[in-house]
N, C-alpha and C positions, 0 to 999 in steps of 0.2 A: 431595860430585857431585850436579851438575844433573839432575834429572829431568823426565821429560814427562807430562805429564797433558792425557787426550783424552775428547772427552763427545761423545758424541753421540744425538741425541732418539730416540724411535723411529720408523721409517721410515715409517710412515702419521699422523703429526705435518705439517699445514700448511706448521710450516716447519720445516726444514733452517739448523740451524745448529754448526757445531763453535769450541767453544773449547781453544783450543790455550796453554795455562801451563807455562813453564819458572820451576820456582823452584830453590831453593838446599837443600839440608840440610831438619832435618826446621821451623826456622822459615819456609821456602817464603819467602824474600823473593821480590819476581816483580820476573823481567827482562822481560820483554814477556806481552801476549798480543794473540791476534791471533784473532779473533771474525769466522767468515765468514756471510754467509747468506744461504741464497737460497728464497727465496718462490716456491711452486708455482705458477707462470702461466702454465705452459709448454700450449699450444693453446687461452687462454682468451680470449674476444671480450669488447672495451671498446664497450659498448653504451650505457652509464649509469652514474657513478660508486655508485650504489645498487646495481651487484652485488660491489661489491669492497669489500673491512676497509679499516680504517682502516690498518691495518698495511703491510698491500698497497699502499697508494696510498703510504707511507710508503717502500716499499721502491724502489718509482718514482719519484720525487721526487730521492733520494738516486741514484739509477744515472743519471738525469738528469743530475744534477751531474760524475759522474762521465764523461759522455757528452760534454757542453760541453768540460770539462775537457780530455778525448782531440784534440776539432778544433781545439781550439791548436796543438795539439804537429806534428812533422812526419811522425812514425809514421802509412803508409797501412795502414789495416785494413779485411778483406773481408771481414765477419762474415758479410753477406749475398748471398758467389758460392754459384752453383747454383739462388739462391731468385727465387721472379716474385711480383708482386702485384699484382693486375687493382685499377684505380681509377677508381670506376665515379660518374660524374655526372651530376645531374638539375641540380644550381644551380652556379652560375659562382661561380667560386675563387682568390683569388690565394697567400694564406698559407697555404689548406690543400695545396692541388696542388703546390705548390713544396716544401713540405714535404715532403710523402712521398716527391718524387718524387729531392728531395736526400739525408734522410738514409736512401733506400735503394739510389739508384744509387750514391752515392760509395763502398760498402762492399760493390762487385759483383754488386751484385744486380738485377734487371730490373724496374720500372716499365713497367706498361703503362696506359696513358689509355682511359678507355671514357664516351666523350658518350651520348645520348639520339638519340645520331644513328648511333651505333655501333652500338647495341645493344637488342635489341628489351625489354629491361629492362620485365616486364607492358603486356605489348601483343601482337604476335606470341605470344608467350610467356612462359609463369608466371615469377612470380618464386620460388616451387618449382626450376624445371628449370632457370634461368640460378643458380640454386643449386649445384646438382647438379655442372653443367656443368661451371662455374667453378673449384666445390675442388677438381675432378680434375685440372686444368691450371695452378694455381695454389696460392702455396705462403699466403697469406692474403689477405685482399681488404678494400677500405676502399670505402665507401659515404658519399657526399655529398647529400642528395638531399630531400627534404619528409616524407615519410611515416615514425616512427618503426616503424612494424609491420614497413614494408619491412629494414631496415637488421638486424630482430628475425627474420624467415622466413630471409635470407641466414645467418645465421647457427646457425639449425636443421636449414636442410638443406644447406650448401657441406662440410661437415666440416672447415675449416680457419677461424681467427681472422676475424674481422670485425672494424674498425676503425670506429665513426660520425665520420666526417669533421664532420657538421652534418645534422641534422633538425630540426624545425620544436620540437622539444621540447628536444634536449638538445644539445651542442657539450659532451664529452669533454672531448676533447684539447684544445681551447679552457682548461678551466678548470684543467687542470694547471699547462702555461706558467705562465699565473696565478700561481697559489700559486708555482710555481719562479717568478718574479723579484719577489715579497713578498717568500718570504726572502731573494734573494740584497742586498735593501734593509734588511731588519730582523731579520734572523735565524731562529729559528725562528719558523713559523705561528701555531704554538697560542696562543690570549690575544690575536694583536693584533684591530684591528678594523678590516674591509673595508666600505665601505659604496657601492650601486652606485644609479646615479639616474639615474630612467628607467625604461621599459616592464619594469615588475618582470614581467609572465608571456614575457619571450622568451628563449630558447635559452641565452644566455648566461646571464644571472639565475637560470635552473632549477638548470644543470650548476653553480654557483659556489654556490648555496643547498646543494644537495647532498655540495658536498667540504667547504666550511666546518662544516658538521653533522659531517662524520665526523672533521675534522683539529681541533678547538677552535677554528677562525677565528671571532671575532664579527663577526656578518653583518645589517649596516642594510639595505632595499632600499627607499627614497626612491619613493617613486611616488604618483600618483593613484589613488584606491580603484576605481578602472573599469579601474587596469591591474596591479592586485596579481594576485602568484601566488599561482595554484590551489589551493582548499584542501587536496585529494586531498594533493597533495605535501608543504607544510606541515605534514600531520598524520604523511607516511610520516618525517618530517626531523625534527621534533620530540624522537621518542625515543632518536633521534642525537645530535640535540644536547644532550640530558639527560647520556649515556653520554658523551658527550670534554667535557663544561662548557662548549660557543659558547654565547651570546647570541643568540638568532636575533631580529628586529623587524622589520617592514613600520610605516613610517610614510610619512605624507604630508609632513611637514614637512621641510625641506631643512635646517633648524637642526638638527638629527639629528648630521649630518655631523661636529659636535664631537668630536674626542679623536680622529679616522681616521687610520690609519695606510696608507690606500688609498682615495680615491676612483675611484670605475673607473662608464665610461658606456656607453651602444654607439646607433645609432644608430634616431631616430626609428620609425621606417619598411623595418621587417622584407624580406626579398627574399618575393615573393607578397602582401604589403599594400599594395602602390604605390597599390592604388584609396583607401588612409582617408590621406593622407599631410597632406594637407588637416586632415580629426579631429587626428594624430598631434601637430601643429604646435601646433592650438591649445592641447592638454592636456598636452602636457611643455616649450612654451616657457618657464613660472615654476620648470622643472627645469634648464636648463641650466647646463655647467657652465663657470665661468665665473673671473676670478679672487675677484668677491667671496662667490663661495660656497666656492674654496680654502679662502681670509680664515678663515671662518667652520671651519676644524677648531683651529683657536686654536692650532695646530703649524709650525711653519719645517718642519723632515722629510719632512710628506705629503705623497706621494707619488702621479701621475693616471694612470691605467692606461686601453688602452680599444682592444677587439678588433681593433677598425680593419674594412673602409674607414671612415675618418671623414668624416661632412661637416661641415666647417667654418663657424664659424656660424650650426651650430644646435644641437646636442646638446654641441657644445665650440668656444670661440671660439678660434680661431689662438693666441693669444698664452698659453694654457693646456697644449693641446697641440704644439705646438710650442717652449714654456717647460723654463726649466731643470727644475720637479718632474713632467716626465715621462718615464712609463718604456713608453714607447705601442713605439717602438724595440726596445728588448731583449725585450717581449715578446713582440714579432712573430716576432725571432732564436730565443726560447725555445720555439715553438710545433716547431722540428726536431729541437731534440736534444729536450725531451719524447716528440715524437712516435717518435724515431729510440728512446729506453727502451722506451714500449711492446712493438713492436714484436720487440728486441732480446730482451725479459721471454716474450713472448709466445708466440715460435718456441724456446726454447728456447736462445739463442743467449745471452745473460747468461750 
């Protein structure tokens, strides 16, 4: 006769796992194993991956894969029905805005776009007061702007989940899409090698450094010494990389892309630094990702990633980003699926 065994951990455990095993007689030959994992993310903001454990990030990646598979089906879901999100934009956006609006709206939610022309963010009204008001009217807030501090204030005073859609310091939703794209091409991310070539101080490089350190992805930042990541962040990531087994390296040599699964780059001049365009071009011209640099990986299956928008002919040549190795367009689509997963989990709808 079949036996049913169930196990649940203590209610205060950060993870809730239920194992259901069906066996036969005393020998207990397993017929099926059901594993249900729910990470306690309801109400959490996403400001930087430094605030999330490797297990929590792993859960969001798996949920992203589920969400993407669901998007290919015919069944309409409405998990955000009755919910609303405020989308605050100080900086222009294509992928971030479209990803949040379509992910939320297609499932019955109501996204509201608010630019600096629409609200008094830090002008006539303090950010704290804006946060208090928006938190009473919306289910969640997305912020894309300059200062990381502003995202932190919104999270502290709004009482609802706040998502960092990009600040000068971090771009966490982009990094999750990047790892999803890596895993779609190579399987589990742990132990893979990702090389970021270009401005090692920018928000994408910084976010990749954090998430790779957490997940055990070997990351090499190839950059001029004056554009290397700040020492404080490297020091924060060092113990994380030791724990996960990731190898983190910062170098000026483009030869260090050898063996890379992923070669990644971003624009040479970030938003808000337009006055440094010529300076960046001189510094970073030797770091252009072109066919010759891709050949340095020594692998035919290495892929190219770019967070977009790209300036073809500067940080990357057209034949690379438009070529067979490029996964930049899959990566762009994955912004939507990973953002949806983040919102579902933190709004308690996953």
